[in-house]
C-alpha positions in Angstrom: 12.3 7.9 -11.4 10.8 9.9 -14.1 8.6 11.4 -11.8 10.9 12.8 -9.3 12.3 16.5 -9.7 15.9 16.9 -10.1 16.4 17.7 -6.7 14.5 14.5 -5.7 16.5 12.7 -8.0 20.0 13.6 -6.9 18.5 13.1 -3.1 17.3 9.6 -3.8 20.9 9.2 -5.5 22.6 10.2 -2.4 20.1 8.1 -0.2 20.8 5.0 -2.6 24.5 5.2 -2.4 24.5 5.5 1.5 22.3 2.6 2.1 23.7 0.1 -0.3 27.2 1.0 -0.6 27.2 -1.9 2.3 25.1 -4.3 0.9 26.9 -7.2 -0.7 24.4 -6.8 -3.8 25.5 -3.8 -5.6 23.5 -4.3 -8.7 20.8 -1.8 -7.9 23.6 1.0 -7.4 24.9 -0.1 -10.3 21.4 0.2 -12.5 20.8 3.3 -11.1 24.2 4.9 -12.3 23.1 3.8 -15.8 19.6 5.0 -15.4 21.1 8.5 -14.0 22.4 9.2 -17.6 18.7 9.3 -19.0 17.0 11.1 -16.1 14.5 12.6 -16.4 14.0 12.3 -20.2 14.0 8.2 -20.2 13.0 7.0 -23.7 9.8 6.4 -24.6 10.2 3.1 -26.1 11.6 0.5 -23.6 15.4 0.9 -22.4 17.1 -2.6 -24.3 16.9 -5.2 -21.1 19.4 -6.8 -22.7 21.9 -4.2 -23.0 21.1 -2.9 -19.5 22.3 -6.7 -18.6 25.3 -7.0 -20.2 26.4 -3.6 -19.0 25.2 -4.5 -15.3 27.0 -8.2 -15.5 29.4 -8.1 -18.2 29.4 -10.8 -21.2 27.6 -13.3 -19.1 24.4 -15.2 -20.7 21.5 -12.9 -20.3 19.2 -13.7 -17.6 15.9 -11.9 -17.3 15.0 -13.2 -13.6 18.5 -12.1 -12.6 17.8 -8.4 -14.0 14.5 -8.3 -12.5 16.0 -8.6 -9.3 18.8 -5.7 -9.4 14.9 -4.0 -10.7 12.8 -4.8 -7.7 15.8 -4.2 -5.4 16.2 -0.8 -6.8 12.4 -0.4 -6.6 12.6 -1.2 -3.1 14.7 1.8 -2.2 12.6 4.2 -4.2 10.1 3.1 -2.2 11.8 3.8 1.1 13.2 6.6 0.1 9.7 8.0 -1.0 8.2 6.8 2.3 10.8 8.8 4.3 10.6 11.7 2.4 6.4 11.7 3.1 7.7 11.3 6.9 9.9 14.1 6.9 7.3 16.4 5.6 5.2 16.3 8.6 7.8 16.7 12.0 4.8 15.5 14.1 5.1 12.1 13.4 8.4 11.9 14.9 7.4 13.1 17.8 4.3 10.9 17.9 6.8 7.7 17.7 8.7 8.9 20.4 6.0 9.4 22.6 5.0 6.0 22.1 8.3 4.4 22.2 8.8 6.2 25.7 4.7 4.9 26.6 6.0 1.2 25.5 9.4 1.6 27.5 7.4 2.6 30.6 9.5 6.1 30.5 6.8 8.7 31.9 9.3 11.3 32.8 10.5 11.3 29.2 6.7 10.7 28.0 5.5 14.0 30.1 8.4 15.9 29.2 8.3 15.5 25.4 4.2 15.2 25.7 4.4 18.9 27.1 6.3 20.6 24.6 
């Protein structure tokens, strides 16, 4: 998250909110909300895991694995966002994928039309 520019981070937050709002597990979104406050100047020392855990999960007993799951889920969404961002930088990728889909579905007319464009 630290490497994301302000605009990128804002885009990621919007993307994560849209993608995660429908999920039953809202912990990655809560974690992101917590980390938003520190972006981009995350402290050099580790953010206290137990403090983060208690903010996310309330007064329950600290469970490292539960916290790791939330962190892993957030990282997965960050990876999807980064991949999506890179993909969108090169519009030719979309055309190549569309041609592949037309070819696999044997939609020759649409394939030829798209190819010639």
